[in-house]
Structure formats: structure tokens, C-alpha cells
C-alpha angles and dihedrals in degrees: 000000000000121000125230091282091058093247124118112258092246090060090064090058091061094059103115113237087207130009117225115249118268120257089265091054095252122137122268128204133214117238107235095225128055126239123248089282093054094252124135118227130217115213131195117253092240092065093058110110094356095132095257124098112238101159116073094244095035096249091143088067099044106147097222095045092045092050089058095038096049093045092048093045091049091052092047091049090053091047092049091049092050092049092049092050090048093049092049091050093056 
């Protein structure tokens, strides 16, 4: 019997609690909905909010989430750049 999300109960069990890191060591994220085969997909952090849908239901391109993610990432990139410049100048 399907659960409230419309997916069979066993599909929920395949949702990874944590995705393994990517080959380059960067963090990966689990898509919250399964594909047409009931499998959950892990995606690399660099494909979040990149304008291309990678999660089956497109959650990685959600406008509200991306607005927060891109703003936060941009601020962190600026901060990291400033810290690197400061450290090099010492």
C-alpha cells in the first residue's frame, strides 16, 4: 500500500540518511523524491541551483531554496576570498 506521498513504503527505506562524498571530496545531497524506479539519487553540491534539474521532481532547482542557497554561497565565497587575501598578506 502506498504511503501519503504516493510511494510504496519500501521506497522510503532506500532514502539515504547520508550520501557518500563525491570523488573530489565535496558534499553530496539526497534528492527527497525517488525516480520512476523508486530509487533515491545523491547529487553533487555543485549541481544545486545550477539551472538544470537533477532530482526527479526538480527539488534541486526550487526557487525559494535556491534564492537562499545562492545568496549564502555567494557570501561565503566572498568571506573565503577575503580570508585568503588576509592570510597571504601576513
